[in-house]
C-alpha positions as CSV (number, residue, x, y, z in Angstrom):
1,X,-75.7,-61.9,7.6
2,X,-75.2,-63.2,4.3
3,X,-72.2,-64.4,2.0
4,X,-71.4,-66.2,-1.0
5,X,-68.9,-68.9,-1.2
6,X,-67.3,-71.2,-3.5
7,X,-68.1,-75.2,-2.4
8,X,-64.8,-76.5,-2.2
9,X,-63.3,-73.7,-0.4
10,X,-66.5,-73.9,2.2
11,X,-65.8,-77.5,2.7
12,X,-61.8,-77.4,3.1
13,X,-62.8,-75.2,5.9
14,X,-65.8,-77.1,7.4
15,X,-63.3,-80.3,7.4
16,X,-61.1,-78.4,10.0
17,X,-63.6,-78.6,12.4
18,X,-65.2,-82.1,12.3
19,X,-63.2,-84.1,14.7
20,X,-63.3,-80.6,17.3
21,X,-67.0,-80.7,17.5
22,X,-68.7,-83.6,19.5
23,X,-71.3,-85.7,18.1
24,X,-72.9,-85.7,21.5
25,X,-73.3,-82.8,23.4
26,X,-74.9,-82.2,27.2
27,X,-74.4,-78.5,26.1
28,X,-76.3,-77.9,22.6
29,X,-74.5,-75.0,21.2
30,X,-71.4,-77.2,20.9
31,X,-72.3,-79.0,18.7
32,X,-72.8,-75.5,16.4
33,X,-70.2,-74.0,14.6
34,X,-70.2,-69.8,14.9
35,X,-69.7,-67.9,11.7
36,X,-69.1,-64.2,12.1
37,X,-67.8,-61.5,9.8
38,X,-63.8,-60.2,10.5
39,X,-64.3,-56.7,11.9
40,X,-61.0,-56.0,10.6
41,X,-61.0,-57.0,7.1
42,X,-63.9,-56.9,4.8
43,X,-64.8,-59.8,2.9
44,X,-63.6,-61.9,5.5
45,X,-65.6,-64.5,8.0
46,X,-64.1,-66.5,11.2
47,X,-65.2,-70.0,11.7
48,X,-65.0,-71.3,14.9
49,X,-65.8,-74.6,16.7
50,X,-64.9,-75.5,20.3
51,X,-65.7,-78.5,23.2
52,X,-64.4,-76.0,26.0
53,X,-61.0,-77.8,26.2
54,X,-59.8,-77.4,22.3
55,X,-61.2,-74.3,20.0
56,X,-60.3,-74.1,16.3
57,X,-60.7,-70.8,14.5
58,X,-60.3,-69.8,10.8
59,X,-60.5,-66.9,8.3
60,X,-62.2,-67.3,5.1
61,X,-62.4,-64.8,2.4
62,X,-66.1,-64.5,0.9
63,X,-68.3,-62.3,-1.3
64,X,-70.0,-60.7,1.9
65,X,-73.3,-59.4,1.1
66,X,-74.4,-58.3,4.9
67,X,-72.1,-58.9,7.8
68,X,-73.2,-60.4,11.2
69,X,-72.9,-63.6,12.6
70,X,-74.9,-66.9,13.2
71,X,-74.2,-70.9,14.9
72,X,-75.1,-73.3,12.9
73,X,-75.1,-77.2,13.5
74,X,-72.1,-78.5,12.7
75,X,-72.7,-81.8,11.3
76,X,-76.1,-80.9,9.2
77,X,-73.8,-78.1,7.7
78,X,-71.2,-79.8,6.6
79,X,-73.0,-83.2,5.1
80,X,-74.9,-80.7,3.3
81,X,-71.9,-79.0,1.9
82,X,-69.9,-82.0,1.0
83,X,-73.1,-83.3,-1.1
84,X,-73.6,-80.0,-3.0
85,X,-72.6,-80.3,-6.6
86,X,-68.9,-79.6,-7.3
87,X,-68.2,-76.1,-8.3
88,X,-71.3,-74.5,-7.3
89,X,-71.5,-71.6,-5.1
90,X,-72.6,-71.5,-1.6
91,X,-75.1,-68.7,-0.6
92,X,-75.8,-68.5,3.3
93,X,-78.3,-66.4,5.0
94,X,-79.8,-65.7,8.3
95,X,-83.7,-65.3,8.3
96,X,-84.2,-63.2,11.5
97,X,-88.3,-63.9,11.4
98,X,-87.6,-67.5,11.7
99,X,-84.2,-67.6,13.6
100,X,-83.0,-70.1,10.6
101,X,-80.2,-70.0,8.4
102,X,-80.8,-70.3,4.8
103,X,-78.6,-72.3,2.6
104,X,-79.3,-71.9,-1.2
105,X,-77.2,-73.5,-4.2
106,X,-78.3,-74.3,-8.0
107,X,-82.3,-75.2,-7.3
108,X,-81.6,-76.1,-3.6
109,X,-82.8,-74.4,-0.6
110,X,-82.3,-75.8,3.1
111,X,-83.3,-74.0,6.3
112,X,-81.1,-74.9,9.5
113,X,-82.2,-73.8,12.9
114,X,-79.7,-71.1,14.8
115,X,-78.9,-70.6,18.3
116,X,-78.0,-67.3,20.1
117,X,-74.5,-66.3,19.0
118,X,-73.7,-65.1,22.3
119,X,-74.3,-68.3,23.7
120,X,-71.4,-69.8,22.2
121,X,-68.4,-69.8,24.7
122,X,-64.8,-68.0,23.8
123,X,-61.5,-69.6,25.3
124,X,-59.7,-67.5,27.2
125,X,-56.4,-66.7,25.5
126,X,-55.1,-63.9,27.6
127,X,-51.8,-63.7,29.6
128,X,-50.1,-66.1,27.2
129,X,-46.4,-64.5,28.0
130,X,-44.1,-67.2,26.0
131,X,-43.7,-67.1,22.4
132,X,-41.8,-69.4,19.9
133,X,-41.8,-69.2,16.5
134,X,-41.2,-72.1,14.8
135,X,-41.4,-73.3,10.6
136,X,-44.1,-75.8,9.9
137,X,-41.3,-78.2,8.7
138,X,-39.9,-78.1,12.5
139,X,-43.0,-78.5,14.5
140,X,-44.3,-81.1,12.1
141,X,-40.6,-83.1,12.9
142,X,-41.1,-82.5,16.7
143,X,-45.0,-83.4,16.7
144,X,-45.3,-86.1,14.2
145,X,-42.7,-88.2,15.0
146,X,-43.4,-88.1,18.9
147,X,-47.5,-88.5,18.6
148,X,-47.4,-92.7,18.1
149,X,-46.1,-93.3,22.0
150,X,-48.9,-91.1,23.6
151,X,-50.9,-93.1,26.3
152,X,-54.2,-94.3,26.8
153,X,-54.4,-94.7,30.3
154,X,-57.1,-91.5,32.3
155,X,-55.5,-92.9,35.5
156,X,-52.3,-91.5,34.1
157,X,-53.3,-88.1,32.5
158,X,-49.8,-86.6,32.2
159,X,-48.7,-89.5,29.6
160,X,-52.1,-88.6,27.5
161,X,-49.9,-86.0,25.5
162,X,-46.6,-84.7,24.2
163,X,-44.2,-82.7,26.6
164,X,-43.0,-79.8,24.9
165,X,-39.9,-78.3,27.0
166,X,-36.6,-75.9,26.1
167,X,-33.1,-77.0,27.7
168,X,-29.4,-76.3,26.7
169,X,-30.6,-74.4,23.2
170,X,-32.7,-77.1,22.2
171,X,-36.9,-77.5,22.0
172,X,-37.5,-81.2,22.7
173,X,-40.6,-83.3,22.5
174,X,-41.5,-86.4,24.3
175,X,-44.2,-89.0,24.4
176,X,-44.4,-92.3,26.3
177,X,-47.3,-94.7,27.0
178,X,-45.0,-96.3,29.8
179,X,-44.2,-99.2,27.9
180,X,-42.2,-97.0,24.9
181,X,-40.6,-93.4,24.4
182,X,-39.8,-91.2,21.7
183,X,-38.1,-87.8,21.9
184,X,-37.4,-85.4,19.5
185,X,-34.9,-82.3,19.0
186,X,-34.9,-79.3,17.4
187,X,-31.5,-77.1,17.6
188,X,-33.1,-73.7,17.7
189,X,-32.1,-70.4,20.5
190,X,-34.7,-69.3,21.9
191,X,-35.7,-66.5,25.1
192,X,-38.2,-68.4,26.3
193,X,-37.3,-70.3,29.5
194,X,-39.9,-72.4,30.9
195,X,-40.4,-75.6,32.5
196,X,-42.3,-77.2,30.0
197,X,-45.9,-77.9,28.8
198,X,-47.9,-81.1,27.9
199,X,-50.2,-80.7,25.1
200,X,-53.1,-83.3,25.3
201,X,-53.5,-86.0,22.7
202,X,-57.0,-84.6,21.2
203,X,-55.6,-81.6,20.7
204,X,-51.9,-82.4,19.0
205,X,-53.8,-84.9,16.6
206,X,-55.6,-81.4,15.6
207,X,-52.2,-79.6,15.0
208,X,-51.0,-82.3,13.2
209,X,-53.7,-82.5,10.8
210,X,-53.3,-78.6,10.0
211,X,-49.5,-78.6,10.0
212,X,-50.1,-81.6,7.1
213,X,-52.3,-79.2,5.1
214,X,-50.1,-76.0,5.3
215,X,-47.1,-73.9,4.4
216,X,-45.1,-71.4,6.2
217,X,-44.3,-70.3,9.7
218,X,-46.3,-70.8,13.1
219,X,-46.6,-69.1,16.1
220,X,-47.0,-70.9,19.7
221,X,-48.0,-68.7,22.4
222,X,-48.5,-70.5,25.8
223,X,-48.8,-70.1,29.8
224,X,-48.8,-73.0,32.2
225,X,-52.6,-73.7,31.2
226,X,-53.4,-72.4,27.4
227,X,-51.5,-72.6,24.0
228,X,-52.4,-70.5,21.1
229,X,-50.8,-72.0,17.6
230,X,-51.1,-69.8,15.0
231,X,-50.7,-71.6,11.3
232,X,-51.5,-69.2,8.9
233,X,-55.4,-68.2,8.9
234,X,-56.1,-70.8,11.7
235,X,-56.0,-70.3,15.3
236,X,-55.8,-73.2,17.8
237,X,-56.4,-72.6,21.6
238,X,-55.9,-75.7,23.6
239,X,-55.7,-76.1,27.4
240,X,-52.9,-77.7,28.7
241,X,-52.7,-80.8,31.2
242,X,-52.2,-79.2,34.2
243,X,-49.5,-82.2,35.8
244,X,-45.5,-82.7,36.0
245,X,-44.4,-85.0,33.6
246,X,-42.2,-87.9,34.5
247,X,-38.4,-87.5,34.7
248,X,-38.2,-89.2,31.1
249,X,-34.1,-88.8,31.4
250,X,-33.3,-91.1,34.2
251,X,-34.5,-93.6,31.9
252,X,-32.6,-93.4,28.7
253,X,-29.7,-95.6,28.8
254,X,-26.4,-93.3,28.8
255,X,-23.9,-96.0,28.2
256,X,-23.5,-97.7,24.7
257,X,-23.7,-101.3,25.4
258,X,-24.4,-104.2,22.5
259,X,-25.0,-102.3,19.7
260,X,-26.7,-104.1,16.8
261,X,-26.9,-102.3,13.3
262,X,-29.9,-103.5,11.0
263,X,-31.2,-102.7,7.6
264,X,-34.5,-100.7,8.2
265,X,-36.6,-102.6,5.6
266,X,-35.3,-105.6,5.4
267,X,-35.1,-106.0,9.7
268,X,-39.5,-104.5,9.3
269,X,-40.6,-106.7,6.7
270,X,-39.1,-110.0,8.7
271,X,-40.3,-108.4,11.7
272,X,-43.6,-108.2,10.0
273,X,-44.1,-111.4,8.6
274,X,-43.5,-113.4,12.0
275,X,-45.8,-111.3,13.8
276,X,-48.0,-112.4,11.6
277,X,-48.7,-115.4,13.7
278,X,-48.0,-114.2,17.2
279,X,-50.5,-113.4,19.8
280,X,-52.8,-110.9,19.1
281,X,-52.8,-109.5,22.6
282,X,-49.2,-109.6,23.0
283,X,-47.7,-109.5,19.9
284,X,-44.8,-111.0,21.1
285,X,-41.4,-111.7,19.0
286,X,-38.2,-112.8,19.8
287,X,-34.5,-111.8,18.8
288,X,-31.9,-114.0,19.3
289,X,-28.6,-112.3,18.0
290,X,-24.9,-113.6,17.7
291,X,-22.2,-113.8,15.1
292,X,-23.7,-110.9,13.1
293,X,-27.1,-113.1,12.5
294,X,-30.2,-112.1,14.0
295,X,-33.4,-115.0,14.2
296,X,-36.6,-113.1,14.9
297,X,-39.0,-116.1,16.2
298,X,-43.0,-116.2,17.4
299,X,-45.1,-118.3,18.4
300,X,-49.2,-118.4,18.2
301,X,-52.1,-119.1,20.5
302,X,-52.8,-122.5,18.4
303,X,-49.5,-123.5,18.7
304,X,-48.2,-121.9,15.5
305,X,-44.5,-120.8,15.4
306,X,-42.4,-119.3,12.9
307,X,-39.1,-118.0,12.5
308,X,-36.5,-116.1,10.0
309,X,-32.9,-115.5,10.4
310,X,-31.6,-111.8,9.1
311,X,-27.8,-110.5,8.8
312,X,-27.0,-107.8,11.5
313,X,-23.8,-106.5,12.6
314,X,-23.2,-107.4,15.7
315,X,-19.8,-109.3,17.4
316,X,-20.9,-109.5,20.9
317,X,-22.5,-112.0,23.3
318,X,-25.6,-114.2,22.8
319,X,-28.9,-111.5,23.1
320,X,-32.0,-112.8,23.9
321,X,-34.6,-110.7,24.3
322,X,-38.5,-110.0,23.4
323,X,-40.5,-107.0,22.2
324,X,-44.1,-106.0,21.1
325,X,-43.6,-106.4,17.7
326,X,-46.0,-103.6,16.9
327,X,-43.8,-101.2,19.1
328,X,-40.6,-102.0,17.4
329,X,-42.4,-101.4,13.4
330,X,-43.9,-98.4,14.8
331,X,-40.3,-96.8,14.7
332,X,-39.1,-98.6,11.6
333,X,-42.0,-96.9,9.8
334,X,-41.2,-93.8,10.8
335,X,-37.3,-94.4,9.8
336,X,-38.7,-96.0,6.6
337,X,-34.9,-96.2,5.1
338,X,-31.0,-96.7,5.8
339,X,-29.4,-98.1,9.0
340,X,-31.0,-98.3,12.3
341,X,-29.3,-98.9,15.6
342,X,-30.3,-100.8,18.7
343,X,-28.8,-100.2,21.9
344,X,-29.4,-103.4,23.9
345,X,-28.7,-102.8,27.7
346,X,-27.0,-106.2,29.3
347,X,-30.0,-106.0,32.1
348,X,-33.6,-105.2,31.7
349,X,-32.9,-101.7,30.7
350,X,-35.0,-100.5,27.7
351,X,-33.4,-100.7,24.4
352,X,-32.8,-97.4,22.4
353,X,-33.0,-97.3,18.7
354,X,-31.7,-94.3,16.8
355,X,-31.0,-93.7,13.2
356,X,-28.3,-91.6,10.8
357,X,-31.0,-91.5,8.7
358,X,-33.2,-90.1,11.0
359,X,-31.5,-87.8,12.5
360,X,-32.7,-85.7,15.9
361,X,-34.8,-88.5,17.3
362,X,-34.7,-91.2,19.9
363,X,-37.0,-94.0,20.4
364,X,-36.9,-96.3,23.4
365,X,-38.4,-99.5,23.7
366,X,-39.2,-101.4,26.9
367,X,-38.7,-105.5,26.7
368,X,-41.2,-108.0,27.7
369,X,-40.9,-110.6,29.9
370,X,-40.0,-114.2,28.1
């Protein structure tokens, strides 16, 4: 095989694979990326990387001198192309006598060891009988505004991802770590009826990263244990978390009990300032709300303390409640502007955050003990 390609084009492609390929592998071939010629279109290559649970491939137009296929060490290849002079053309060829890949640009020549292309694993993507087509903006809303709530607990793997499901002519995504929850919805009629799938955290981040770089439409093809995402010339295939997602609807308060309306930016700045001196482990802030005023306070482990008052819209009975400040700030940083509605429960139920300026999303945060 031999091909010629501009540095920037090749580097942009290789960037998509760096977080997929594990730095340390017990299976050596997984440290390589596979490069093959596209059998259907002339002068086009297919680059592929996998960790056995996630596979990303991208089609790239090149000047093809000789067809074929190779596998090449991903990290070394990426670092070399990154350091190659801007604007240069890269020539990559396979030398059968040495079983090496040869990389040429300007006055430079580098040799890379290759591994048999037949040893490179291919993920199963058959029988993906469900399909949903979305525009990229809609999928970004469903994923990017939920992903910050994904869990970290390996003993509860079903929380370490995003739950994607369809109900009542709505596509919904939900993520929770047990302390907070985010739900995003998209009004869309679809022929696909299914119980829902849980997309693993690593795959969520890879899909999100690609969505931020391209425009157009996305095709989702899936079964109970596999998801295939087609975004332009990029295809992502991932295993799904084989588990049941909790009944999250049962923990979302249905009644509007104690409604407090705040200015998003001002409230965020206040919490951020007061939380500066809070204990770094718990990041606790206290809200004392009464007569259109909220006093935000916190104390540090060294007996330091801080308070700041801010005007809000509220005329009910006094509210005293504690939160992890980071959980509140994460939500406010997404909403960014306008008014935010806090629905505080009269008991220990979670607090619900919504905003007219950030439609089709709901955020839920558990209170902390005093």
